[in-house]
C-alpha positions in Angstrom: 62.8 67.4 51.7 60.5 69.4 54.0 60.6 72.3 51.5 59.7 69.9 48.7 56.8 68.6 50.6 55.7 72.1 51.4 55.8 73.0 47.7 53.8 69.8 46.9 51.3 70.6 49.6 50.9 74.2 48.4 50.4 73.0 44.8 47.8 70.5 45.9 45.9 73.0 48.0 45.9 75.5 45.1 44.8 72.8 42.7 42.0 71.7 45.0 40.6 75.3 45.1 40.7 75.4 41.3 39.0 72.0 41.0 36.4 73.1 43.5 35.3 75.7 41.0 37.0 78.7 42.3 40.1 79.4 40.1 40.5 82.8 41.6 41.0 81.3 45.1 44.0 79.4 43.8 45.8 82.6 43.0 44.8 84.8 46.0 46.7 84.8 49.3 44.6 84.2 52.4 42.8 87.3 53.7 43.9 88.9 56.9 41.0 88.5 59.3 41.3 88.7 63.1 40.0 85.6 64.8 40.6 83.3 61.8 43.6 81.3 60.6 44.4 78.6 58.1 45.9 75.1 58.5 47.3 73.0 55.7 47.4 69.4 56.8 49.2 66.7 54.8 49.8 63.0 55.4 52.4 61.7 53.0 53.4 58.1 53.9 54.5 58.2 57.5 54.9 62.0 57.6 52.1 64.1 59.1 52.7 67.8 58.5 50.6 70.8 59.6 51.2 74.4 58.6 49.5 77.3 60.4 49.1 80.9 59.2 47.2 83.7 60.8 47.2 87.3 62.1 49.5 87.8 65.1 46.5 89.3 66.9 45.1 85.7 67.2 48.1 84.5 69.1 49.6 87.6 70.8 46.7 90.0 71.1 48.6 92.6 69.1 50.3 92.9 65.7 53.0 95.5 66.3 56.6 95.0 67.5 56.4 94.4 71.3 56.7 97.7 73.1 56.7 96.7 76.8 58.3 94.0 78.8 54.9 92.4 79.2 54.4 92.2 75.4 57.9 90.7 75.1 56.9 88.1 77.6 53.7 87.4 75.6 55.8 86.9 72.4 58.2 84.5 74.2 55.3 82.5 75.8 53.5 82.2 72.4 56.7 81.1 70.8 57.1 78.3 73.4 53.4 77.3 73.1 53.7 77.0 69.3 56.8 74.8 69.7 54.8 72.3 71.8 52.6 70.5 69.2 51.5 67.9 71.8 49.6 70.7 73.6 48.0 72.0 70.4 46.9 68.9 68.6 45.4 65.6 69.7 46.7 62.8 67.6 45.4 59.3 68.1 47.9 57.3 70.2 47.4 54.3 67.9 49.1 56.3 65.1 52.4 56.2 67.1 53.5 59.6 65.9 56.7 61.3 67.2 56.9 65.1 66.9 59.8 66.6 65.2 61.2 70.1 66.0 58.6 72.8 65.2 59.3 75.9 63.0 57.8 79.2 64.2 58.0 82.4 62.3 56.5 85.5 64.0 56.5 88.1 61.2 56.3 91.1 63.5 57.3 94.5 62.1 60.3 96.3 63.3 59.8 98.8 66.1 58.7 102.1 64.7 57.8 100.7 61.3 54.2 101.8 61.5 52.9 98.4 60.2 49.4 97.5 61.4 49.2 93.9 60.2 51.6 91.0 60.9 51.4 87.2 60.6 52.5 84.2 62.5 53.5 81.0 60.6 54.2 77.7 62.2 55.0 74.3 60.9 54.8 71.0 62.8 55.8 67.5 61.6 55.5 64.0 63.0 56.8 60.7 61.9 54.1 58.1 62.5 54.7 54.4 63.0 51.0 53.5 62.1 49.8 56.3 59.8 46.6 54.3 58.9 45.4 55.1 62.5 45.4 58.8 61.6 41.7 59.0 60.9 41.2 62.4 62.7 43.0 65.2 64.5 41.8 67.2 67.4 42.9 70.9 67.1 41.1 72.0 70.3 44.4 72.7 72.0 45.1 75.4 69.4 41.8 77.2 70.4 42.5 76.7 74.2 46.0 78.0 73.9 45.0 81.0 71.8 41.4 82.1 72.8 41.4 85.0 70.4 41.4 82.4 67.6 37.8 81.7 66.7 37.9 79.9 63.4 40.4 77.8 61.4 40.0 76.8 57.8 41.8 73.5 57.3 42.8 72.1 53.9 43.7 68.4 54.1 45.6 66.4 51.6 46.2 62.7 52.1 46.4 59.6 49.9 42.7 59.1 50.8 41.8 62.4 49.1 41.5 66.2 49.7 39.0 68.2 51.7 38.4 71.5 53.4 36.8 72.0 56.8 36.1 74.9 59.0 36.9 74.3 62.7 35.7 76.3 65.7 36.3 76.0 69.5 33.3 73.8 70.0 33.9 71.7 66.8 37.6 71.2 66.6 37.9 67.6 65.3 39.3 67.3 61.8 38.6 64.1 59.9 41.6 63.3 57.8 39.8 61.0 55.3 37.9 62.6 52.4 
């Protein structure tokens, strides 16, 4: 079910890029830029889902396999932070949303692989008792937890419409309505 929703979300986001007049954007993967990441936000019935993708440097401060004990601790700490969506996102209490277990995938290269780029993907899901109260979402916790992250491009798909927004540390409130 989660995979089906992810497929629907990806299709809708690609379609929204094509409809917005940029058919090439619908076919290209997101560019790898330090300091930037992307969020895909969907509200489908009572289910709120947020997917994150960005360079490992934004979260860890490096993109290689951890080489030292300190770097291994950074990876473990980041993994724990990403698994605590209540610290990353501010959801209106009136929406009565209950977080589900997070999925975090740190795509770090193997030690000695010589790779210079790596990504982190995370997915969070909530079941909401009053989804009509989800008028906005505060992503300020994401910026506070990972200060190397400077900008997030958010694609939103809800029954109310689709939109894209660019969020920054000082402007981290995402309106969920079109």
